[in-house]
N, C-alpha and C positions, 0 to 999 in steps of 0.2 A: 551506317555505323551507329545509329541511335538504338540503344537497347529498347525493346518493346516488352510489355508485360500484359498478361491476360489472365482470364479465369479458366479454370478447368471445366469444360462443358459438362462432364459427367457429374462433377460436384454441384454445379449449378442446377442440373436437372433434378437432383435429389431435393433441392430447396423449392424449386418452382419449374416444373416441366415446360411451362409456357415460355420460358426464357431461353430455350435452345431450339435450334433447327436440326432437322434430320435429312439425310440424303435419300436417294431413291431406294436404298436397301434398308431403310428405317434405322440406320445407324446415326448416332449423334454426330452432327457435322460441325456446328459452331454455336457460339453464344450470341444471342440477340442483344448486342451492347446498347442499341438505341433504347430498348425496353428496360434494360438493367438500370440505366441512369435515372429514368423516371421512377422506377420502383425504389431505388435507393433514396432518392429525394423524398418520396412519400414516407418511407420508413424513418428517415431522419426527422421529418416534421412530427411524426407520431411520438418519437422518443423525446423530442424537444418539448412538446406539450406536456408529456408525463413529467419531465424534470421541472418544468414551471409549476405544475400542480403540486408536486412534492415540496418545492420551495415554499409555496404558499402555506401548505399544511404544516411544515416545520415552523414557519414564522408564527402561525396560530398557536401551535403547541408550546412554543417558547413563551408567548404572551400568557397562556394559561398557567404555565409553570411559574412565571414571575408572580402572578396573582396569588397562587397557592403558597409560594414562599413568603409573600407579604402577610398573608392570613396567618400562617404558622408563626411568624415572628411576632405578630400582634397578640396572638393567643399566649405565646410564651412570655411576652412582656406583661400581660395582665395577670398571669398566673403567679408571678413573683411577688 
């Protein structure tokens, strides 16, 4: 009585054919769920690294912006 969910093997094959198994007639049979979990973890880790790198870059850009704003304010103050 527990609902079960799964992936559509034909859709998975479009993304990565190595993640599906075929029957004797070369028809798509099932998804290799053991391999999907490892692939998803790898993709998650890649995205996580990207987000971390973007966060560092944003922080650096904010610091540069603060310095430029200070410089502009100093120049405006000395021009008066």
